[in-house]
C-alpha positions as CSV (number, residue, x, y, z in Angstrom):
1,M,-7.8,124.0,152.3
2,S,-10.5,123.4,155.0
3,E,-13.2,125.0,152.9
4,I,-12.3,122.8,149.9
5,Y,-12.3,119.7,152.2
6,I,-15.8,120.5,153.5
7,R,-17.1,121.3,150.0
8,L,-15.6,118.0,148.7
9,F,-17.2,116.2,151.6
10,E,-20.6,117.7,150.8
11,K,-20.2,116.8,147.1
12,K,-19.3,113.1,147.9
13,W,-22.2,112.9,150.4
14,N,-24.6,114.2,147.8
15,E,-23.2,111.8,145.2
16,G,-23.8,108.9,147.7
17,D,-20.1,108.0,147.5
18,L,-20.1,106.2,150.8
19,F,-16.5,105.0,150.6
20,A,-15.2,108.6,150.1
21,V,-17.6,109.9,152.8
22,N,-16.3,107.3,155.3
23,F,-12.7,107.9,154.4
24,M,-13.1,111.7,154.8
25,L,-14.8,111.1,158.2
26,D,-11.8,109.0,159.3
27,C,-9.3,111.6,158.1
28,A,-11.0,114.9,159.0
29,E,-9.5,115.3,162.5
30,E,-6.0,114.7,161.3
31,I,-6.2,116.9,158.2
32,L,-8.2,119.9,159.5
33,N,-7.1,122.5,162.0
34,P,-9.3,122.6,165.2
35,A,-11.6,125.4,164.0
36,S,-12.1,123.8,160.6
37,Y,-12.8,120.4,162.3
38,V,-15.5,122.0,164.3
39,R,-17.1,123.4,161.2
40,F,-16.7,120.1,159.5
41,T,-18.5,118.2,162.3
42,E,-21.3,120.8,162.3
43,Q,-21.8,120.2,158.6
44,Y,-21.6,116.5,159.1
45,K,-24.3,116.7,161.7
46,K,-26.5,118.8,159.4
47,L,-26.1,116.4,156.6
48,S,-26.7,113.4,158.9
49,A,-30.0,115.0,160.1
50,E,-31.1,115.0,156.5
51,G,-29.9,111.4,156.5
52,F,-28.9,108.6,154.3
53,S,-31.4,106.0,153.3
54,T,-31.4,102.7,155.2
55,E,-29.7,101.0,152.3
56,E,-26.9,103.7,152.3
57,K,-26.5,103.4,156.1
58,N,-26.1,99.6,155.7
59,A,-23.5,100.1,153.0
60,L,-21.6,102.6,155.2
61,S,-21.7,100.2,158.1
62,N,-20.4,97.4,155.9
63,I,-17.5,99.5,154.7
64,K,-16.5,100.2,158.3
65,H,-16.8,96.5,159.2
66,Y,-14.5,95.5,156.3
67,E,-12.0,98.2,157.2
68,T,-11.9,96.8,160.7
69,Q,-11.3,93.3,159.4
70,I,-8.6,94.5,157.1
71,K,-6.8,96.3,160.0
72,A,-7.1,93.2,162.2
73,L,-5.6,91.1,159.4
74,E,-2.8,93.6,158.8
75,I,-1.9,93.5,162.6
76,F,-2.0,89.7,162.5
77,L,0.2,89.5,159.5
78,E,2.7,91.9,161.0
79,K,2.9,89.8,164.2
80,E,3.4,86.6,162.2
81,K,6.5,88.2,160.5
82,C,8.3,88.4,163.8
């Protein structure tokens, strides 16, 4: 499972699928066992050293920003139900 996860992450990274990359980064710690997570983070660091372009980094940052806003809105809506 972990090897498949890491290969899929590499594939999505190479395709420039920033939404999938971000999602997989968020889920990795919960999905992978500790040893696999260490291998995953090492691969992430290696790919990061190769880097995204500035445009890709901005897109990834925007995705994280929107996810934060959505979570805040969900929390607000939950509180309003009470």
